[in-house]
Steps between C-alpha positions, in 0.01 A plus 500: 500500500845565367622454145786263428720528195665175398760475224572139405825437311358237268181328387540212750500748788203687354307175458574393857389838635178494297420144611565596862276807479229302320512230771451767768223668295699826498407732216783656302561713195777483246658798333524317168202371306355193665678178415298204381462264799618198302811688385603601849429155645697339218801718585569277800655171383329301775159651429547458123574128553185469713287681239646290217426179691142613569448594134632160390271321745201696372596424140506128587161522675668440836369823650263508795172689476381669817163667521486858625298382800785270606790746470475647849406182689 
């Protein structure tokens, strides 16, 4: 396979690229030390809002528990 070099201009672009590659199960390496997953997801305003809402729901016991056996059904 070939190697692709991608140079995002900002953190939003980097986050979008990482999410896209993750969704396609494409492995990748970064030249900088690995970024904490929560930090890079929080860099996107839309994703940060989603994570904040989920954290608030969990704090208020509004979260949904799914067993590991049911995840891939």
